[in-house]
C-alpha positions in Angstrom: 10.6 -70.6 -7.7 12.2 -70.6 -10.9 9.7 -72.9 -12.8 7.1 -69.9 -12.1 9.0 -67.2 -13.1 7.6 -66.2 -16.6 9.6 -64.2 -18.9 7.2 -61.6 -20.8 8.4 -60.4 -24.2 7.3 -56.7 -25.0 3.9 -56.9 -27.1 2.4 -53.6 -29.0 -0.7 -53.0 -27.8 -3.2 -50.7 -29.4 -4.1 -47.6 -27.4 -5.3 -44.0 -27.7 -1.5 -42.8 -27.0 1.0 -44.7 -26.4 3.4 -42.6 -24.2 7.1 -42.3 -25.5 8.3 -43.3 -21.5 9.8 -46.6 -20.9 7.5 -49.1 -19.9 10.3 -51.3 -18.0 11.0 -48.9 -14.8 7.9 -47.8 -12.1 8.1 -45.4 -9.5 5.4 -45.2 -7.0 5.2 -42.7 -4.7 8.9 -41.9 -5.1 10.4 -44.7 -3.2 9.4 -48.3 -4.7 11.4 -49.4 -8.1 9.9 -52.8 -10.2 10.5 -54.0 -13.1 6.7 -54.5 -14.8 8.0 -57.3 -17.0 9.6 -59.1 -14.0 7.2 -60.2 -11.5 6.6 -63.6 -10.2 2.6 -64.4 -10.8 1.1 -67.0 -9.7 -1.1 -68.1 -13.3 -3.4 -70.8 -11.2 -5.1 -67.8 -9.4 -5.7 -66.0 -12.4 -8.3 -68.4 -14.6 -11.4 -66.7 -13.8 -12.5 -63.2 -14.6 -13.8 -62.7 -11.6 -11.0 -63.4 -9.4 -8.9 -61.7 -12.1 -11.3 -58.5 -10.8 -11.1 -59.0 -7.4 -7.1 -59.4 -7.2 -6.9 -56.4 -9.3 -9.4 -53.8 -6.8 -7.9 -55.3 -3.9 -4.9 -54.1 -5.3 -6.2 -50.8 -6.1 -7.3 -50.2 -2.4 -4.4 -51.3 -1.0 -2.0 -49.3 -3.2 0.0 -51.8 -4.5 -0.4 -50.5 -7.9 3.2 -51.8 -9.7 1.7 -55.3 -8.8 -1.3 -54.8 -10.8 1.1 -53.7 -13.9 2.3 -56.9 -13.4 -0.7 -58.8 -13.5 -2.1 -57.0 -16.6 1.2 -58.2 -18.5 0.1 -61.9 -17.1 -3.0 -61.6 -18.7 -1.7 -60.1 -21.9 0.5 -63.7 -22.1 -2.6 -65.4 -21.5 -4.5 -63.3 -24.5 -7.3 -62.4 -21.5 -9.0 -58.8 -20.9 -9.8 -57.0 -18.1 -13.3 -55.2 -17.5 -13.9 -51.3 -18.3 -14.6 -50.5 -14.4 -11.9 -52.6 -13.2 -9.4 -50.6 -15.3 -11.2 -47.5 -14.6 -10.9 -48.0 -10.6 -7.0 -48.7 -11.4 -6.9 -45.4 -13.1 -8.5 -43.8 -10.0 -6.2 -45.2 -7.5 -3.3 -43.4 -9.7 -5.1 -40.2 -9.2 -6.0 -41.0 -5.5 -1.9 -41.6 -4.8 -0.7 -39.2 -7.6 1.1 -42.0 -9.4 1.1 -40.7 -12.7 4.5 -43.3 -13.5 1.7 -46.4 -13.2 -1.0 -44.0 -14.9 1.6 -44.1 -17.7 1.9 -47.9 -17.9 -1.9 -48.4 -17.5 -2.0 -46.0 -20.2 0.2 -48.4 -22.3 -1.4 -51.2 -21.6 -5.1 -49.9 -22.4 -5.6 -52.3 -25.4 -6.1 -55.3 -22.4 -9.6 -53.9 -21.9 -12.5 -55.5 -23.2 -14.0 -52.3 -24.9 -12.5 -49.3 -24.4 -16.0 -46.7 -24.3 -15.6 -43.1 -23.4 -15.8 -43.6 -19.7 -12.5 -45.1 -19.7 -11.0 -42.5 -22.2 -12.0 -39.7 -19.6 -10.7 -41.4 -16.6 -7.5 -41.4 -18.7 -8.1 -37.3 -19.2 -8.9 -37.3 -15.7 -5.5 -38.9 -14.6 -3.5 -36.7 -16.5 -5.2 -33.9 -15.6 -5.4 -34.4 -12.2 -1.7 -35.3 -11.5 -0.8 -32.3 -13.7 -0.1 -32.9 -17.1 -3.0 -30.8 -19.0 -1.3 -31.5 -22.5 -1.3 -34.8 -22.1 -4.7 -35.5 -20.8 -5.5 -32.7 -24.1 -4.0 -34.8 -26.3 -6.3 -38.0 -25.1 -9.0 -35.8 -25.3 -8.3 -34.5 -28.9 -7.9 -38.0 -30.1 -11.6 -39.5 -29.2 -13.9 -40.6 -31.3 -17.0 -39.9 -29.0 -17.3 -37.7 -25.9 -20.0 -37.3 -23.5 -21.1 -34.9 -21.0 -18.5 -36.6 -18.5 -15.8 -36.2 -21.2 -16.5 -32.7 -21.8 -16.7 -32.0 -17.9 -13.6 -33.6 -17.2 -11.4 -31.7 -19.5 -13.4 -28.1 -18.7 -12.4 -29.3 -14.9 -8.6 -29.8 -15.5 -8.5 -26.6 -17.6 -10.6 -24.4 -14.4 -8.0 -25.9 -12.3 -4.8 -24.9 -14.5 -6.6 -21.0 -14.7 -6.9 -21.9 -17.9 -9.8 -19.7 -18.6 -9.9 -18.8 -22.2 -9.7 -22.9 -23.1 -12.5 -23.3 -21.0 -14.7 -20.8 -23.1 -13.1 -22.5 -26.2 -14.2 -26.0 -25.1 -17.6 -24.8 -24.3 -18.3 -23.7 -28.0 -16.7 -26.6 -29.2 -19.1 -29.1 -26.6 -22.1 -27.0 -28.1 -21.1 -27.5 -31.3 -20.9 -31.4 -30.6 -24.3 -31.3 -29.8 -23.8 -32.0 -25.8 -24.9 -29.1 -23.1 -23.6 -28.7 -20.3 -25.6 -29.9 -16.9 -26.2 -27.2 -13.5 -22.9 -28.9 -12.1 -20.7 -28.1 -15.3 -22.5 -24.3 -16.0 -20.8 -22.5 -13.1 -17.3 -23.8 -14.0 -17.8 -22.5 -17.5 -19.4 -19.4 -16.3 -16.7 -18.6 -13.9 -14.0 -18.9 -16.7 -16.4 -16.5 -18.7 -16.0 -14.1 -15.6 -12.7 -14.3 -15.3 -11.5 -13.8 -19.2 -14.2 -11.3 -19.4 -16.2 -13.4 -22.0 -19.4 -11.4 -22.1 -21.0 -12.7 -25.5 -20.6 -16.7 -23.7 -22.1 -15.6 -20.8 -25.2 -13.9 -22.7 -25.5 -17.2 -24.7 -25.4 -19.6 -21.9 -28.0 -17.4 -20.1 -30.5 -17.6 -23.1 -29.7 -21.3 -23.0 -30.6 -21.3 -19.4 -34.0 -19.4 -20.0 -35.0 -21.9 -23.2 -34.0 -25.1 -20.9 -36.3 -23.7 -17.9 -33.2 -23.8 -15.7 -33.7 -20.4 -14.0 -34.4 -22.0 -10.5 -31.0 -23.0 -10.0 -29.6 -20.3 -7.8 -26.4 -21.3 -8.2 -26.5 -21.1 -11.8 -28.3 -17.9 -11.8 -25.7 -16.3 -9.3 -22.8 -17.6 -11.7 -24.3 -15.6 -14.7 -25.1 -12.5 -12.4 -21.2 -12.7 -11.4 -20.1 -12.8 -15.2 -22.3 -9.3 -16.1 -20.7 -7.7 -13.1 -17.0 -8.7 -13.8 -17.3 -7.6 -17.5 -18.5 -4.4 -16.1 -22.0 -4.8 -18.0 -24.0 -3.6 -14.6 -27.5 -2.8 -16.7 -27.6 -6.6 -17.9 -26.4 -7.6 -14.3 -29.0 -5.2 -12.5 -31.8 -6.5 -14.9 -31.2 -10.0 -14.2 -31.0 -9.0 -10.3 -34.1 -7.2 -10.1 -35.8 -10.4 -11.8 -34.2 -13.3 -9.5 -37.2 -14.9 -7.8 -34.9 -15.8 -4.7 -31.9 -14.2 -4.1 -29.2 -14.7 -1.0 -25.7 -13.7 0.3 -24.4 -14.5 -2.5 -26.3 -12.6 -5.2 -26.2 -9.2 -3.1 -22.4 -9.9 -3.1 -21.9 -10.2 -6.4 -24.0 -7.1 -7.6 -22.1 -4.9 -4.7 -19.0 -6.0 -5.8 -19.6 -5.2 -9.6 -20.7 -1.5 -8.6 -17.6 -1.4 -6.7 -15.3 -2.8 -9.4 -16.7 -0.1 -12.0 -16.1 3.0 -9.3 -19.4 3.3 -8.7 -19.4 2.9 -4.9 -22.8 5.2 -4.3 -24.6 2.8 -6.3 -23.0 -0.2 -4.1 -24.3 1.7 -1.1 -27.5 1.8 -2.4 -27.6 -2.1 -2.5 -25.7 -2.7 0.7 -28.5 -0.6 2.3 -31.2 -2.3 0.5 -29.8 -5.9 1.5 -30.3 -5.1 5.4 -33.8 -3.9 4.2 -34.7 -7.0 2.9 -33.6 -8.5 6.1 -30.4 -10.4 5.0 -27.6 -9.2 7.1 -24.2 -8.3 5.7 -21.6 -10.6 6.8 -17.7 -10.2 6.7 -17.2 -10.6 3.4 -19.9 -7.7 2.1 -18.5 -5.5 5.0 -15.1 -6.3 3.4 -15.7 -5.6 -0.3 -17.3 -2.1 0.6 -14.2 -1.0 3.1 -11.6 -2.1 0.3 -13.4 0.0 -2.6 -14.0 3.1 -0.6 -10.0 2.6 0.9 -9.1 2.2 -3.2 -10.9 5.4 -3.7 -9.5 7.1 -1.3 -12.5 7.8 0.7 -10.5 6.0 4.0 -12.2 8.3 6.7 -15.4 6.7 5.2 -14.0 3.2 5.2 -12.9 3.4 9.2 -16.4 4.5 9.3 -17.7 1.2 7.8 -15.2 -0.6 9.8 -16.7 1.2 13.2 -20.1 0.5 12.1 -19.2 -3.0 11.4 -17.8 -3.3 15.1 -21.1 -1.9 16.1 -23.2 -4.9 14.6 -21.0 -7.7 15.7 -18.7 -8.3 13.1 -15.4 -8.6 14.1 -12.4 -7.0 11.5 -10.3 -9.8 10.4 -7.0 -9.4 8.4 -8.4 -8.3 5.1 -10.3 -5.3 6.6 -7.4 -3.9 8.5 -5.1 -4.5 5.1 -7.6 -2.9 3.3 -7.4 0.3 5.5 -3.8 0.2 5.9 -3.4 0.2 2.0 -6.1 2.8 1.8 -3.8 5.1 3.5 -0.8 4.5 2.4 -1.9 5.2 -1.0 -3.1 8.9 0.1 0.5 9.2 1.7 -0.9 9.5 5.1 1.8 7.1 6.7 1.3 8.3 10.0 -2.5 7.2 10.0 -1.4 3.7 8.4 0.8 2.9 11.1 -1.8 3.9 13.7 -4.0 1.3 12.5 -1.3 -1.1 12.0 -0.5 -0.8 15.7 -4.4 -1.2 16.8 -4.7 -4.2 14.7 -1.9 -5.3 17.0 -3.5 -4.2 20.2 -6.7 -6.1 19.2 -4.7 -9.2 18.5 -5.3 -9.7 14.6 -2.0 -10.9 13.0 -0.8 -9.4 9.9 -0.4 -11.4 6.6 2.3 -10.9 4.1 -0.1 -8.3 2.0 -0.5 -6.1 5.5 3.3 -6.2 6.3 4.1 -5.7 2.2 1.6 -2.7 2.3 3.3 -1.0 5.5 6.5 -1.5 4.0 5.3 0.1 0.5 4.3 3.4 2.6 7.8 3.3 4.3 9.4 3.0 0.6 7.1 6.0 -0.8 8.5 8.4 2.0 11.6 7.3 2.3 11.4 6.5 6.0 13.9 3.8 7.1 13.3 4.5 10.8 9.4 3.5 10.0 10.4 0.9 7.5 12.8 -0.9 10.1 9.9 -0.9 12.5 8.0 -2.8 10.3 11.1 -5.2 9.4 11.0 -6.0 12.8 7.7 -7.0 12.9 7.7 -9.3 10.3 11.0 -10.9 11.8 8.5 -11.4 14.6 5.7 -12.8 13.1 8.0 -14.9 11.0 6.8 -13.4 7.7 10.3 -12.2 7.0 11.3 -15.0 4.7 8.1 -14.3 2.7 9.5 -13.7 -1.0 6.7 -10.8 -1.4 7.7 -8.9 1.8 12.0 -9.6 0.9 10.6 -7.7 -2.7 9.0 -5.0 -0.6 11.8 -4.1 1.9 14.6 -4.4 -0.8 12.5 -1.6 -2.6 12.1 0.1 0.5 15.9 0.3 1.6 17.0 1.0 -2.3 14.6 3.9 -2.2 15.7 5.0 1.3 19.6 4.9 0.1 20.5 2.2 2.3 21.7 -0.3 -0.6 23.8 -2.5 2.0 20.5 -3.5 4.3 18.8 -3.8 0.6 22.1 -6.4 -0.7 21.8 -8.4 2.6 18.0 -9.2 2.2 18.6 -9.9 -1.0 21.2 -12.3 -0.1 19.5 -14.1 2.3 16.2 -14.7 0.2 15.3 -18.5 0.2 13.7 -17.6 -3.3 13.9 -15.1 -5.6 11.9 -13.9 -8.5 12.2 -11.5 -11.0 11.0 -8.4 -9.0 13.5 -9.4 -6.2 16.5 -8.7 -8.9 14.7 -5.5 -10.5 14.1 -3.9 -7.1 17.8 -4.2 -5.9 19.2 -3.5 -9.5 16.8 -0.3 -9.7 18.2 0.5 -6.4 21.8 0.8 -7.5 20.4 2.5 -10.7 18.7 5.5 -8.7 21.9 5.8 -6.6 24.1 6.0 -9.5 25.9 2.7 -9.5 25.2 1.6 -13.0 28.3 -0.6 -13.0 27.1 -2.5 -9.5 23.5 -2.6 -11.3 25.3 -4.0 -14.8 27.0 -7.0 -12.2 23.7 -7.9 -11.1 22.0 -7.9 -14.5 24.3 -10.4 -15.8 24.3 -13.0 -12.9 20.2 -12.5 -13.3 20.8 -13.9 -16.9 22.1 -16.9 -15.3 19.5 -17.4 -12.5 16.1 -19.0 -12.2 14.6 -15.7 -13.2 15.7 -14.3 -16.3 15.5 -10.5 -17.1 12.0 -9.3 -18.3 11.3 -5.9 -20.0 11.1 -4.1 -16.8 14.7 -5.4 -15.8 15.8 -4.2 -19.2 13.9 -0.7 -19.2 15.2 -0.1 -15.5 18.9 -0.7 -16.7 18.4 1.2 -19.7 16.7 4.6 -17.4 19.7 4.3 -14.9 22.4 4.5 -17.7 20.2 7.8 -19.1 19.9 9.2 -15.9 23.3 8.8 -15.1 24.9 10.4 -18.7 25.5 6.9 -20.2 23.4 7.4 -23.3 25.6 5.2 -25.5 25.5 2.4 -22.9 21.4 2.9 -22.9 21.2 2.9 -26.1 23.2 -0.4 -26.6 20.8 -2.1 -23.9 18.1 -1.0 -26.3 19.3 -2.4 -29.2 20.3 -5.8 -27.0 16.9 -6.3 -25.6 15.3 -8.3 -28.5 18.8 -10.0 -29.7 19.9 -11.1 -26.4 17.0 -11.3 -24.0 14.4 -12.5 -26.6 12.3 -9.8 -25.4 10.4 -7.0 -27.6 11.1 -3.1 -26.5 7.8 -2.1 -25.2 6.4 1.8 -25.3 8.3 2.0 -21.7 11.3 1.1 -23.2 11.1 3.8 -25.8 9.9 6.5 -23.3 13.0 5.7 -21.1 15.2 7.0 -23.8 13.1 10.0 -25.1 12.7 11.2 -21.1 16.7 10.4 -20.4 17.8 12.5 -23.6 14.8 15.4 -22.1 16.7 15.6 -19.0 19.9 16.1 -20.8 18.6 19.1 -23.2 18.9 17.1 -25.8 15.6 17.6 -27.4 16.5 16.7 -31.1 17.7 13.0 -30.1 14.8 13.0 -28.6 12.2 13.8 -31.0 14.7 11.4 -33.1 13.7 8.6 -31.0 10.2 9.7 -31.0 10.5 9.2 -34.9 12.1 6.0 -34.9 9.5 4.9 -32.4 6.6 5.8 -34.7 8.4 4.0 -37.6 8.5 0.8 -35.7 5.0 0.8 -35.1 5.2 1.0 -31.5 2.0 2.9 -30.5 2.8 6.0 -27.7 0.6 6.2 -24.7 0.1 9.0 -22.5 3.7 9.0 -20.9 5.1 9.2 -24.1 2.9 12.1 -25.2 3.0 14.3 -22.1 7.1 13.4 -22.5 7.7 14.6 -25.6 5.3 17.6 -25.5 7.8 20.0 -23.7 10.4 19.0 -26.2 8.0 20.7 -28.8 7.2 23.9 -27.0 8.5 26.2 -29.2 7.8 28.1 -32.6 10.3 25.7 -34.7 8.2 22.7 -33.8 4.6 23.6 -34.6 4.2 21.0 -36.7 5.4 18.3 -34.6 2.7 19.5 -31.9 0.0 18.9 -34.5 1.4 15.3 -35.6 1.4 14.2 -31.8 -2.1 15.7 -31.4 -3.0 13.5 -34.4 -1.7 10.8 -32.9 -3.4 11.5 -29.4 -6.4 11.7 -30.9 -5.9 8.2 -33.0 -5.5 6.5 -29.7 -8.3 8.2 -27.8 -5.7 9.5 -25.4 -7.0 13.2 -25.8 -10.1 12.1 -23.6 -7.9 12.8 -20.0 -8.2 16.5 -19.2 -4.8 17.0 -18.4 -3.6 15.4 -21.8 -5.7 17.9 -23.3 -5.0 20.9 -21.1 -1.3 20.1 -22.1 -2.3 20.4 -25.8 -3.3 23.7 -25.2 -0.6 25.1 -23.5 2.1 23.5 -26.1 -0.2 25.0 -28.9 0.4 28.5 -27.6 4.2 28.1 -27.1 4.7 26.6 -30.4 2.9 30.0 -31.8 -0.7 28.3 -32.6 -3.0 30.0 -30.2 -5.8 29.4 -32.5 -5.7 25.8 -32.0 -5.3 26.5 -28.3 -8.9 27.9 -28.4 -10.2 25.3 -30.1 -9.1 22.5 -28.0 -10.2 24.6 -25.0 -13.6 25.1 -26.8 -13.8 21.3 -27.4 -13.6 20.3 -23.7 -16.2 19.5 -20.9 -15.5 19.7 -18.7 -13.2 22.1 -18.1 -10.7 22.6 -14.9 -9.0 25.7 -13.4 -5.6 24.2 -15.5 -7.6 24.4 -18.6 -8.5 28.2 -18.0 -5.3 29.1 -16.6 -3.4 27.6 -20.2 -5.3 29.4 -22.3 -5.1 32.4 -20.4 -1.2 32.5 -19.7 -1.4 31.6 -23.6 -3.2 34.8 -24.6 -0.6 37.0 -22.5 2.2 35.2 -23.8 1.2 36.3 -27.2 0.3 39.9 -26.2 -3.3 39.2 -26.9 -4.4 41.1 -23.8 -8.3 41.6 -24.5 -8.5 38.4 -25.3 -6.9 37.4 -21.8 -9.1 39.3 -19.8 -12.5 38.5 -21.6 -11.8 35.0 -21.0 -10.9 36.2 -17.5 -14.7 37.8 -17.2 -16.3 34.4 -18.5 -14.1 32.7 -16.4 -16.0 34.5 -13.4 -19.1 33.3 -14.3 -18.8 29.9 -13.3 -19.1 29.5 -9.7 -17.6 26.3 -9.5 -14.2 27.7 -10.6 -12.3 29.6 -8.1 -8.9 31.7 -9.8 -5.5 30.6 -7.9 -1.9 31.7 -8.2 -1.6 31.2 -11.4 -4.5 32.9 -12.6 -3.4 36.1 -10.5 -0.3 36.2 -12.0 -1.5 36.4 -15.6 -4.5 38.8 -15.5 -1.9 40.9 -13.6 0.4 40.7 -16.6 -2.5 40.8 -19.3 -3.6 44.4 -17.6 0.5 45.5 -17.8 0.3 44.7 -21.5 -2.8 46.6 -21.9 -1.6 49.3 -19.9 -4.3 49.0 -16.9 -2.2 50.3 -14.3 -5.1 50.9 -11.8 -6.7 47.5 -12.4 -3.5 45.6 -12.0 -2.7 47.1 -8.8 -6.7 46.3 -7.8 -6.2 42.4 -9.0 -2.8 42.3 -6.8 -4.6 43.7 -3.8 -8.2 42.5 -4.0 -7.9 39.3 -5.8 -5.2 37.8 -3.2 -7.6 38.4 -0.5 -10.8 37.6 -2.5 -9.6 34.1 -3.1 -7.4 33.8 -0.2 -4.1 33.4 -2.4 -0.8 33.6 -1.0 1.3 36.2 -2.7 5.0 35.0 -4.0 7.4 36.4 -6.1 6.2 35.6 -9.2 3.6 38.3 -8.6 5.4 40.9 -7.1 7.8 40.1 -10.4 4.0 40.7 -12.2 3.6 44.1 -10.5 7.2 45.4 -11.1 6.5 44.3 -14.7 3.4 46.5 -14.8 4.5 49.4 -13.0 7.8 49.5 -15.2 6.4 49.1 -18.4 4.1 51.9 -17.5 7.2 54.0 -16.7 6.7 54.0 -13.1 10.4 53.2 -12.5 10.6 55.4 -9.3 7.3 53.5 -7.9 8.3 50.3 -9.3 11.9 50.7 -7.4 10.0 51.7 -4.0 7.8 48.9 -4.3 10.7 46.0 -4.9 12.6 47.9 -1.6 9.1 47.9 0.5 8.8 43.9 -0.6 7.5 41.7 2.4 9.8 39.0 1.0 13.5 39.3 -0.5 13.6 39.8 -4.6 14.9 37.3 -6.3 16.3 37.3 -9.9 13.1 37.8 -11.6 12.0 40.5 -9.7 15.3 42.5 -10.5 15.6 41.5 -14.0 12.1 42.6 -14.5 13.3 46.0 -13.3 16.0 45.9 -15.6 14.0 45.3 -18.7 11.8 48.7 -17.3 15.0 50.5 -16.9 16.6 49.6 -20.4 13.6 50.5 -22.6 12.9 53.7 -20.6 16.9 54.7 -21.1 17.1 55.4 -17.3 20.2 54.0 -17.4 21.6 55.4 -13.9 18.5 52.7 -12.0 19.8 49.9 -14.8 22.9 50.1 -12.8 21.2 49.9 -9.7 19.2 46.8 -11.0 22.0 45.3 -12.6 24.2 45.2 -9.4 21.5 43.9 -7.4 21.0 41.3 -10.0 25.2 40.6 -10.1 24.7 39.9 -6.0 22.2 37.3 -6.5 24.0 35.8 -9.4 27.8 37.0 -9.8 28.9 34.9 -12.9 25.9 35.9 -15.0 28.4 36.7 -18.1 24.8 38.6 -19.5 24.4 40.7 -16.3 27.9 42.0 -16.4 27.6 43.0 -20.0 24.8 44.9 -19.6 26.4 46.5 -16.5 28.8 47.4 -18.6 27.3 49.3 -21.5 25.1 51.1 -18.9 28.0 52.4 -16.8 29.5 53.5 -20.3 26.4 55.4 -21.2 26.3 57.3 -18.0 29.7 58.5 -18.2 31.2 56.4 -15.5 33.2 53.7 -18.0 35.9 53.8 -15.1 33.5 52.0 -12.2 32.0 49.3 -14.7 33.2 45.9 -13.3 36.1 44.8 -15.5 35.6 41.8 -17.8 38.9 39.8 -18.6 39.3 38.9 -22.0 37.9 35.1 -21.1 34.9 36.6 -19.6 34.1 38.4 -23.1 34.5 35.2 -25.0 31.9 33.3 -22.7 29.4 35.9 -23.9 26.8 33.8 -25.5 27.0 33.9 -29.4 23.9 34.6 -30.9 21.8 31.6 -32.6 18.8 31.4 -34.4 16.8 28.4 -35.7 14.1 28.5 -38.2 11.9 25.7 -40.2 11.7 25.5 -43.5 10.3 22.7 -45.6 10.2 20.1 -42.3 13.7 21.2 -41.5 15.2 23.3 -39.0 18.2 25.3 -40.3 20.4 26.8 -37.7 22.3 30.3 -38.3 25.0 31.6 -36.0 26.4 35.1 -35.8 29.7 34.9 -37.2 29.3 31.7 -38.8 30.6 32.1 -42.4 30.7 28.6 -43.7 27.3 28.6 -45.3 28.0 29.3 -49.2 25.0 31.7 -49.7 25.8 34.1 -46.9 26.8 36.6 -49.8 23.4 36.6 -51.2 21.7 36.8 -47.8 23.9 40.0 -47.1 23.2 41.7 -50.2 19.4 41.1 -49.4 19.5 42.6 -46.0 21.9 45.3 -46.9 19.1 46.3 -49.3 16.3 45.8 -46.8 18.5 47.5 -44.5 18.5 51.2 -46.3 14.8 50.5 -46.0 14.1 50.1 -42.4 16.3 53.5 -41.7 14.2 55.4 -44.6 10.7 54.0 -42.3 11.9 53.7 -38.8 13.7 56.2 -37.0 16.4 55.5 -34.2 15.6 56.6 -30.9 18.4 56.9 -29.5 21.2 54.9 -27.5 20.5 51.4 -25.7 21.9 48.6 -24.1 21.6 45.0 -25.3 22.7 41.5 -24.6 24.1 40.8 -27.9 27.0 42.4 -29.4 26.8 45.4 -32.3 26.6 44.0 -35.6 29.5 44.4 -38.2 30.3 43.8 -41.6 31.1 39.9 -40.6 28.9 39.5 -37.8 24.9 39.7 -38.7 22.8 38.9 -36.1 21.8 35.3 -36.6 17.7 36.3 -36.7 18.1 38.9 -39.6 20.0 35.8 -41.6 17.2 33.4 -40.8 14.6 35.9 -42.1 16.7 36.3 -45.3 17.1 32.9 -45.7 13.0 32.5 -45.5 12.2 35.3 -48.2 15.3 35.4 -50.4 13.0 33.2 -53.1 10.4 35.0 -54.4 8.9 32.2 -55.8 8.4 30.2 -52.6 8.0 32.6 -49.7 6.4 31.5 -46.6 3.5 33.5 -45.3 4.6 32.7 -41.9 8.1 32.3 -40.3 8.5 31.0 -37.2 12.2 31.2 -35.6 13.6 31.0 -32.1 16.5 32.8 -30.9 18.7 32.1 -27.8 19.2 35.9 -26.8 16.9 38.9 -26.4 16.6 40.3 -29.8 18.3 43.9 -30.3 16.0 47.1 -31.1 17.7 47.0 -34.7 16.8 43.5 -35.7 13.0 44.0 -34.0 12.7 47.2 -36.2 13.8 45.5 -39.0 11.5 42.2 -38.4 8.7 45.1 -38.4 9.5 46.8 -41.1 9.7 43.0 -43.1 6.7 42.1 -42.0 4.7 44.9 -43.7 6.8 45.3 -46.8 6.9 41.6 -47.6 3.0 41.0 -46.1 3.9 38.1 -44.0 3.8 37.2 -40.4 7.0 36.4 -38.4 6.5 34.7 -35.3 10.1 35.6 -32.8 10.7 33.8 -29.6 13.9 35.0 -27.6 14.9 34.6 -24.5 12.4 36.6 -22.5 9.6 37.5 -24.9 7.3 35.8 -28.0 7.1 38.1 -30.5 4.7 38.3 -33.7 5.1 41.0 -36.2 2.3 41.6 -38.6 1.8 44.7 -40.6 4.8 46.5 -39.2 3.7 46.0 -35.5 4.5 43.7 -32.9 2.5 42.1 -30.3 4.8 43.0 -27.8 4.1 46.7 -28.6 7.9 47.5 -28.1 8.5 46.4 -24.6 10.5 43.3 -24.1 
C-alpha cells in the first residue's frame, strides 16, 4: 500500500476568492473528518477525463464529497482539469447536504475547472447563500467579471431568503444598469421586496417595464405589482390596476381587500369583499380572516363576530387565526370577560390555541391586573404544552409583575429555557414598578453579562423606575451612562422619562431644564414630550415657553392631532394668552367638545364672561355637539361672573335634565360661587345644607370666600369650622378662622395656634419673568442688594394708592399684614419690573403662591392705571388681569 501513497504538496490555485480557512481538515455532516492531501488514490483509474467525471459524479450521488476533494488534489498533481458541469455538480451536492466545509475546499480548487464560466461562479454564489453565508456569497458575486440572469437571480434569491429586502431592491437597480432584465420568475421576488420595504417608485418602474415588454398577461406578476401598491398605501394606483386587469383570481381580490384594511378604510374593503362574491368568487378562509382581523383591530368587535358567524354559515370553519383575532380585538377594547368567553368557546369547538392566542389572553389579564384569570390561562398554556414558548413566558412574566406577584414572575423567568431582551425587560420593569429598584438594578447588571444585553428600553425602564421612586440622582447617572456603558444612544423616550419623573415630583424647573437640554442635543420631541412638558408651562411666567413648544410642535407636524391642539388652547389660556387660545381654536377643523370646553373655561378663567356666553351660544348651534359636565360648570361660573344669577340657576336646573348631565360637586361648588358672589349668603348656606351629596372642601371654600368678601364674619366662622372638620391640619384655614373670631369680638373662642403652627403659615412668594429669566421674591427676604430702592419706590406709590382708593374696612387675609421689613412679594415683583423708567415692560406676568391681599390688589389696580401697563397676576385662587385701573375678577376673589 505504501507505494500507492502519493504525498501532494500545496500549490496555489487561481480562484475568485480563496477562503482563509485551512484546506487540510474537512468536516462533512458534522461526523467525518479526513485529511484532503492524504487520500490514497489509484491514479490508474483516473487517466481518462470521462472516467474522472463519472467517478466524481458517483461520489456526488453517494455523498462521499471528501473523497472528491482528494481526487481533485490528485488531478492537480497530474496537471489535469475537470469539466465545468462536473464542478457544478459537486457544488450542488454541497448545497443538498449543507456541507459548507467541503464547499469551501472546492472553492479553493476552482482553478482545476477547465474554464471558469458564469455558471460555475453562479453556483458558488448559490452554494454560499444556501448554506447561510450571505456575506461570502456577496463577495463572490461582487468579484465576478460577467454576470448573467441566473447570477442575478441567485444573488437576489439569497437576499430574499435572508429577508434583506433593501438589498434586493438595490440589486434590481444594479441589474438594470448592467442591461440584464428580470424574467417572470424573478420579478415576483423583486416585487415582494418592494412591498416589504415600501419601495413604491421601484414598483412603478417594474410596472412600466412589464407593460413595455408586453408581459401583462402574467397574472402572478400583475398580482405582485398590485401587492406593492397596496402595501405602500397607494390605493389609487392599486384600484386603477385592479380595474384594468383582464383576469382576477382569489389572490387579486385578497390583495386589494388587504390594502384597504391596512389603510384603515374597512368599509371600502367590505365593498370589494361583497363585489368578489358578485363576480362568482367565493371568499376563502384567508379572505374572511383578513376582514375579521381588521374589524377587530379597529375596535369593531361586534361586526367581527357577525362576520365569523356568517363565515360559518357559508360552510367555512374558523381556524386558530380567526379566534385569535377576535380574542385580541376584545382584549384591546378592555372587554376581558368577552375575550375569555371566546377562548372557552374556542376550546369547546375543538380549535387548539397557538402561542399568540395564549399571549393575547395573558395580556388581557395583565391590562386589568387579574391574577385569577391569568392563572387560568397559565394552566391552559401548561396543558397545551405551550408554556415553554418564549412569547408566552414573556407575557406571563409581564402579567404576574403587573399584578404584583413578583415571586411567580421570578419563578417563570428562572425556568425559561431561553430568554430574550423582552424577558429581562419584563422582570426588571416589574421590580421597578413595585419599588424594588435595588433588585431591578441587580438583574440589570446580570443582563449585561447575558446573551441578551440591555437595549434602550431596558435603560429607560431603569431610569423611569429610579425617577418614580425618588432616586433622581441614580436616574440621571444611568442616563449619562447609556451611551458610554451600553453603546446605545438615548432616544426620545429616555428624555421623556426624566421630564415626566421631575414633573411627578413637582420639580418643574428641572423638568424644563431637561427639555432644554433635549433640544440642544438635537433630539426631536414627540407627542409624548409635548403633552408631558406642557402642564409645567401652565402658568404666567412660562408664557414664552408655551409659544416655544407650540412652534416646535408645528415644525414637527404634531398639532395635526386634535388633542394636542386642545392642550395648547388650555395652556395658552392658563399662561395669560387667551387671544392665542382663540387663534388655535379658530384654526381647528373639526373641533370636538374638548376644544369648545377648553376655550370656554379659558374665557371664564380670564373673567371674560361675555365671550364665554357668546361661545356657548355658537356651540349650541352645532347639533353634533352635546354639552357635558365640564361645559355646565364653566357656564354657571360665566353667569356668576356676569352677575346673571337667575340664568345661572336656570342652567344648573335645566341643562342637567336636557343633556342628561349627572350633577357632582364641581357643579354645586359653582352654584355656591354664583350665589355668594351676588351677596346671597343665606341662600348659599341653605343651598349647601340641602345638597343631596355631602359638601366637600371646594364647596365650603367657595362659601368662605363669599363671607370674606362680603365681610360676614359670623358666617365665615361657620364655613371655617366646617372646613377644619374636613381638613384639621390646614394652617391657612386656622389662620382665617382666628381672624374671623377676633373681628367678631370672640377672640377667646378662636382656635389656639401654637408658635410652631404659626411658623407653618406659608410665606408669600412671587415669581416674575423678565428678559427670559424668572426672578423670585419672598416676604422678609433682605438678601437682594436693590431692596432699598424697591421699598422707596413702593412707598411713593403707596401714598398715591391711598389717595385714589378708599379703604372699605376690616377684612381677613391669608397672608400676614405687611410691616416695614415684610413687604408682600407681589409688590416687590411689580416694583422690580417698573423701577427702571427706560425699560418698562408693557405687560407684567406674576405668579404668587397665596391669595393676594386687598391692599396689594388695590396697588396693582392703581399701578396699571398710573403706569399704563397690564399686570397678569395668578394667585392660589384666581387669575387677575389688571388694566386701566380695573381687575378682571371685578374685586371678587
